[in-house]
C-alpha positions as CSV (number, residue, x, y, z in Angstrom):
1,M,-20.4,-10.4,-0.4
2,R,-16.9,-10.1,1.0
3,D,-16.2,-13.8,0.3
4,D,-17.1,-13.2,-3.3
5,L,-14.7,-10.2,-3.6
6,L,-11.9,-12.3,-2.0
7,R,-12.6,-15.1,-4.5
8,M,-12.3,-12.6,-7.4
9,A,-9.0,-11.3,-6.0
10,G,-7.7,-14.8,-5.8
11,T,-8.5,-15.6,-9.4
12,I,-7.6,-12.4,-11.3
13,G,-7.9,-13.0,-15.0
14,K,-5.8,-11.4,-17.6
15,N,-8.7,-9.3,-18.8
16,A,-9.7,-8.2,-15.2
17,H,-9.5,-4.5,-14.5
18,A,-6.2,-4.1,-12.5
19,G,-7.4,-0.7,-11.1
20,L,-10.6,-2.2,-9.8
21,V,-8.8,-5.1,-8.3
22,Y,-6.2,-2.8,-6.6
23,E,-8.8,-0.4,-5.2
24,R,-11.7,-2.7,-4.3
25,Y,-10.7,-6.4,-4.1
26,A,-8.0,-6.3,-1.4
27,P,-8.0,-8.8,1.4
28,E,-8.6,-7.4,4.9
29,K,-5.5,-8.6,6.6
30,K,-2.2,-6.9,5.4
31,H,0.4,-8.8,7.4
32,D,-0.6,-12.4,6.9
33,G,2.8,-14.1,6.1
34,Q,4.5,-14.9,2.8
35,D,1.8,-17.1,1.4
36,G,-1.2,-15.3,2.9
37,P,-4.1,-13.8,0.9
38,W,-2.5,-10.2,1.1
39,E,0.8,-11.4,-0.5
40,Q,-1.0,-13.5,-3.1
41,W,-3.1,-10.6,-4.1
42,L,-0.1,-8.4,-4.5
43,S,1.8,-11.1,-6.5
44,R,-1.1,-11.6,-8.9
45,L,-1.5,-7.9,-9.5
46,E,2.3,-7.7,-10.1
47,A,2.0,-10.3,-12.9
48,H,-1.2,-8.7,-14.4
49,P,-0.8,-8.4,-18.2
50,E,-2.1,-5.9,-20.6
51,P,-5.7,-6.6,-21.7
52,D,-6.1,-8.3,-25.1
53,D,-8.3,-5.6,-26.6
54,Y,-6.4,-2.6,-25.4
55,A,-4.3,-2.2,-28.5
56,E,-7.5,-1.6,-30.6
57,A,-8.7,1.1,-28.1
58,F,-5.3,2.7,-28.3
59,K,-5.5,2.8,-32.0
60,R,-8.9,4.5,-31.9
61,W,-7.6,7.2,-29.5
62,E,-4.5,7.7,-31.6
63,D,-6.8,8.2,-34.7
64,A,-8.9,10.8,-32.8
65,L,-5.8,13.0,-32.3
66,R,-5.5,13.5,-35.9
67,Q,-8.5,15.7,-36.0
68,S,-6.4,18.8,-35.0
69,H,-2.8,19.9,-35.2
70,T,-1.0,17.7,-32.8
71,A,2.5,17.0,-31.5
72,T,3.2,13.6,-30.3
73,F,6.3,11.7,-29.0
74,T,6.9,8.4,-27.2
75,A,8.4,8.5,-23.7
76,R,10.0,5.5,-22.0
77,A,9.8,5.1,-18.2
78,E,13.4,5.0,-17.2
79,S,12.5,4.5,-13.5
80,R,9.4,3.5,-11.5
81,L,6.3,5.7,-12.0
82,L,4.0,6.6,-9.2
83,V,1.1,8.8,-10.3
84,G,-2.0,9.2,-8.0
85,H,-0.3,8.1,-4.9
86,G,-2.5,10.3,-2.9
87,N,-5.7,8.5,-4.1
88,A,-7.6,6.2,-1.7
89,S,-6.1,2.7,-1.7
90,P,-6.1,-0.4,0.7
91,T,-2.3,-0.2,0.7
92,G,-2.4,3.5,1.7
93,V,-0.5,4.4,-1.5
94,G,-2.8,5.0,-4.5
95,L,-2.0,4.5,-8.2
96,M,-3.6,6.2,-11.2
97,L,-4.7,3.6,-13.9
98,H,-6.9,4.0,-16.9
99,H,-10.6,4.1,-15.8
100,T,-11.7,1.8,-18.7
101,W,-8.8,-0.4,-19.3
102,G,-6.8,-0.5,-16.1
103,V,-3.4,0.2,-17.7
104,P,-1.1,3.0,-16.5
105,V,-1.9,6.6,-17.7
106,V,-0.4,10.0,-16.9
107,P,-3.1,12.6,-16.6
108,G,-2.8,15.7,-18.9
109,S,-3.2,17.9,-15.8
110,S,0.0,16.3,-14.3
111,L,1.9,17.0,-17.5
112,K,0.7,20.5,-17.6
113,G,1.6,21.1,-13.9
114,V,5.2,19.7,-14.4
115,L,5.8,21.9,-17.4
116,A,4.5,25.0,-15.6
117,G,6.8,24.5,-12.7
118,Y,9.7,23.7,-14.9
119,L,9.3,26.8,-17.1
120,R,9.1,29.0,-14.0
121,A,12.2,27.5,-12.4
122,V,14.5,27.0,-15.4
123,Y,13.5,29.7,-17.9
124,G,12.0,32.3,-15.6
125,D,11.0,35.6,-17.1
126,G,12.6,34.5,-20.4
127,A,9.5,32.3,-21.1
128,A,6.9,34.7,-19.7
129,E,5.2,35.1,-23.0
130,E,5.3,31.4,-23.7
131,R,3.7,30.7,-20.3
132,R,0.9,33.2,-21.1
133,R,0.2,31.4,-24.3
134,L,0.3,28.1,-22.8
135,F,-1.7,28.4,-19.6
136,G,-3.7,31.6,-20.3
137,V,-4.3,34.6,-18.1
138,A,-7.3,35.8,-16.2
139,G,-8.7,39.3,-17.0
140,E,-8.4,41.8,-14.2
141,D,-11.6,43.1,-12.6
142,G,-13.2,45.5,-15.0
143,A,-11.1,44.3,-17.9
144,P,-12.4,40.9,-18.8
145,E,-11.3,41.5,-22.4
146,Q,-7.7,41.0,-21.2
147,A,-8.4,37.4,-20.4
148,H,-6.7,34.9,-22.7
149,A,-7.3,31.1,-22.9
150,G,-4.4,28.7,-23.1
151,E,-3.6,27.7,-26.7
152,V,-2.5,24.1,-26.0
153,I,-4.4,21.0,-24.9
154,F,-2.5,18.5,-22.8
155,H,-3.9,15.1,-23.5
156,D,-3.5,12.2,-21.0
157,A,-0.3,10.3,-21.9
158,Q,-1.7,6.8,-22.8
159,W,0.1,3.5,-22.3
160,V,1.6,2.2,-25.6
161,P,0.5,-1.4,-26.3
162,C,3.2,-4.0,-26.3
163,S,2.3,-4.8,-29.9
164,R,3.7,-1.5,-30.8
165,V,7.1,-2.1,-29.1
166,T,9.7,-3.7,-31.3
167,G,11.2,-6.8,-29.7
168,L,8.4,-7.7,-27.4
169,D,6.9,-11.1,-28.3
170,R,4.3,-11.2,-25.4
171,A,2.4,-8.8,-23.2
172,P,4.5,-8.0,-20.2
173,S,3.1,-7.0,-16.9
174,F,3.1,-3.3,-16.2
175,L,3.0,-3.2,-12.3
176,A,5.8,-3.8,-9.9
177,R,5.8,-4.4,-6.1
178,D,7.3,-1.5,-4.1
179,V,7.8,-0.8,-0.4
180,L,7.7,2.2,1.8
181,T,9.3,1.6,5.3
182,V,7.9,3.7,8.1
183,H,10.6,3.9,10.9
184,H,8.7,5.9,13.4
185,S,5.1,4.7,13.3
186,G,4.4,5.9,16.8
187,W,5.4,9.5,16.0
188,Y,3.5,9.5,12.7
189,G,0.6,7.9,14.5
190,G,0.1,10.9,16.7
191,K,1.7,9.6,19.9
192,A,3.5,12.1,22.3
193,E,6.8,10.2,22.3
194,W,9.6,11.7,20.2
195,P,10.9,9.3,17.5
196,S,13.9,7.3,18.3
197,D,16.2,4.7,16.8
198,Y,14.8,1.9,18.9
199,E,11.5,1.6,17.1
200,S,10.9,-1.3,14.8
201,P,10.4,-0.4,11.0
202,T,7.1,-1.0,9.5
203,P,7.3,-1.9,5.8
204,V,4.2,-1.0,3.7
205,A,3.9,-2.8,0.4
206,F,2.3,-1.2,-2.6
207,L,2.4,-1.1,-6.3
208,S,4.0,1.2,-8.9
209,V,4.5,1.2,-12.7
210,R,7.6,-0.8,-13.5
211,P,10.3,0.8,-15.6
212,G,10.5,0.1,-19.4
213,G,6.8,0.9,-20.3
214,R,6.1,3.6,-23.0
215,F,3.7,6.3,-23.1
216,L,2.4,8.4,-26.0
217,V,2.5,12.1,-25.1
218,A,0.2,14.3,-27.1
219,L,-0.3,18.1,-27.3
220,S,-2.9,19.8,-29.6
221,L,-3.7,23.3,-30.5
222,A,-6.8,24.4,-28.6
223,P,-10.0,25.1,-30.6
224,G,-10.1,28.7,-31.8
225,T,-6.2,29.0,-32.0
226,E,-5.2,30.0,-35.5
227,A,-3.4,27.1,-37.0
228,D,-0.6,28.9,-38.8
229,A,3.1,28.1,-39.2
230,Q,3.8,30.1,-36.0
231,A,1.3,28.2,-34.0
232,E,2.9,24.9,-35.2
233,D,6.4,26.2,-34.2
234,F,5.0,27.0,-30.7
235,L,3.5,23.5,-30.5
236,A,6.9,22.0,-31.3
237,W,8.6,24.3,-28.8
238,T,6.1,23.2,-26.1
239,A,6.8,19.5,-26.9
240,R,10.6,20.1,-26.5
241,R,10.2,21.8,-23.1
242,L,7.8,19.1,-21.9
243,D,10.4,16.4,-23.0
244,E,13.0,18.3,-20.9
245,A,10.7,18.4,-17.8
246,L,9.8,14.8,-18.0
247,R,13.5,13.8,-18.5
248,Y,15.1,15.9,-15.7
249,W,12.2,16.5,-13.2
250,G,9.9,13.6,-13.7
251,V,6.2,13.3,-13.1
252,G,4.1,12.0,-10.2
253,G,5.1,11.2,-6.8
254,K,8.5,10.5,-5.2
255,T,10.4,12.4,-8.0
256,A,13.0,13.5,-5.5
257,A,13.9,9.8,-5.1
258,G,14.2,9.3,-8.9
259,Y,10.7,8.2,-9.7
260,G,8.8,9.3,-12.7
261,R,11.6,9.9,-15.3
262,L,10.3,9.6,-18.8
263,V,12.8,9.8,-21.7
264,R,11.7,10.5,-25.3
265,E,12.2,7.7,-27.8
266,G,12.4,8.7,-31.5
267,P,11.4,12.1,-33.0
268,C,8.6,14.4,-32.1
269,A,6.0,14.3,-34.8
270,I,3.9,17.3,-35.7
271,Q,0.9,16.3,-37.7
272,S,-1.8,18.4,-39.5
273,P,-5.5,17.5,-39.4
274,R,-6.0,14.5,-41.6
275,R,-8.1,15.1,-44.7
276,P,-11.1,12.7,-44.9
277,V,-10.4,9.5,-46.9
278,R,-13.1,8.5,-49.3
279,A,-14.2,4.9,-49.1
280,S,-12.2,2.6,-51.2
281,P,-12.6,-1.2,-51.3
282,A,-8.8,-1.7,-52.0
283,L,-7.9,0.4,-49.0
284,T,-10.4,-1.3,-46.8
285,E,-9.0,-4.7,-47.8
286,F,-5.5,-3.5,-47.3
287,L,-6.1,-2.2,-43.8
288,A,-7.7,-5.5,-42.9
289,W,-4.6,-7.3,-44.3
290,V,-2.3,-5.1,-42.2
291,E,-4.3,-5.9,-39.0
292,A,-4.2,-9.6,-39.9
293,R,-0.3,-9.5,-40.2
294,R,-0.1,-7.7,-36.9
295,A,-2.2,-10.4,-35.3
296,D,-0.3,-13.3,-36.7
297,R,3.1,-11.5,-36.0
298,L,4.5,-12.1,-39.5
299,E,8.2,-11.1,-39.7
300,Q,8.4,-7.5,-40.9
301,K,10.8,-8.5,-43.7
302,Q,8.1,-10.9,-45.0
303,V,5.5,-8.1,-44.7
304,L,7.4,-5.9,-47.0
305,A,8.0,-8.7,-49.5
306,A,4.2,-9.5,-49.5
307,F,3.3,-5.8,-49.7
308,E,5.5,-5.3,-52.8
309,V,4.0,-8.3,-54.6
310,E,0.4,-8.2,-53.6
311,W,-0.4,-4.5,-52.8
312,L,1.9,-1.9,-54.4
313,T,0.3,-1.9,-57.8
314,R,-3.2,-1.9,-56.4
315,L,-2.7,1.0,-54.1
316,V,-0.7,3.2,-56.3
317,S,-3.8,4.3,-58.3
318,L,-5.8,5.4,-55.2
319,P,-6.4,9.1,-54.4
320,P,-3.6,10.8,-52.4
321,E,-5.5,10.7,-49.0
322,A,-6.0,6.9,-49.4
323,R,-2.4,6.3,-50.3
324,E,-1.3,8.3,-47.2
325,A,-3.7,6.2,-45.0
326,G,-2.2,2.9,-46.5
327,G,1.3,4.3,-45.8
328,R,0.5,5.1,-42.2
329,A,-0.9,1.6,-41.7
330,L,2.3,0.1,-43.1
331,R,4.6,2.2,-41.0
332,S,2.8,1.3,-37.8
333,L,3.4,-2.3,-38.7
334,V,7.0,-2.3,-40.0
335,K,9.1,-0.3,-37.5
336,S,12.4,-2.1,-37.6
337,P,15.3,0.4,-38.1
338,K,17.0,-2.0,-40.4
339,L,13.9,-2.0,-42.7
340,E,13.1,1.6,-42.7
341,A,14.9,2.5,-45.9
342,R,13.3,-0.4,-47.9
343,R,9.8,0.4,-46.4
344,D,10.1,4.1,-47.2
345,A,11.3,3.3,-50.7
346,L,8.2,1.2,-51.3
347,L,5.9,3.8,-50.0
348,S,7.6,6.4,-52.2
349,R,6.9,4.3,-55.2
350,M,3.3,4.1,-54.0
351,G,3.1,7.9,-53.6
352,A,2.8,7.9,-49.9
353,T,5.0,10.8,-48.9
354,G,4.4,10.7,-45.1
355,E,2.6,14.1,-45.0
356,G,2.2,15.4,-41.5
357,R,5.3,13.5,-40.1
358,R,8.3,15.7,-39.2
């Protein structure tokens, strides 16, 4: 059985689950030289690419967010990210990866915890009411009616597929080798001797998320919260404060050493629940066309030219919900800042106003 696991670790395919390989398929011997099984295992994981089908799974998750009032923004990792470092791992340093897809993920509980600490430390009593609305309060003994549930859901921040990032022509690896050097292994190991400068350092290799990756951060109004203009303003306020916390404090482990800094890219979008779109052969065919252009990586300028000739007049007669769905699909495909004006002009002619994007 052990030999089978070692063979798996030595032949990690691009659609293998990186989290499973990291947690279960490690060779037994850690310090086996530069070309030993341990170093080969780390090197293969460090080069592990994004799974082929992950982009479709991300799209389904993103669509599910549109069932409620939601604030979203994309955050770029400016430094290495180490979430879940306390999890069990053969290296002694854990790493949180998506349970199904094995890509990096930041749990919503981590985002919620960072924001709670940030609001207490930075805003103090000035944000007491906002903290009550965000995190809820427990009713005192004999007065359960005073209890108040939190009004915001903190979703797990999902890894943004490379196909959504402008300028990437291939799926990059998302893990990077890191090292933690223990200088006083005897003292930390429980020996009675005091630590001294004469002990040999012991480097411990592990993996973290490499800088440059993007995460989609999403916050939704909790069920039962009245979705009025005031609630949407509060959702936008929460997103701005979370953006500050991730930028200046970071999330995960080793933040004091600069790890975990996530910086927002682009605007924060506040979207209302999407109205159901009635089935339309033209819309179904157009959405399939968009995905085909995404797969064959047609130049965005050519995409707009083909859209104007082949699709504009066909889609303009569709119901408003269908036109908005077509507009969202085209925006997800054509993201170049140089082409935004032309893209939006074409969508305006089609009658896709971009409702729900602010």
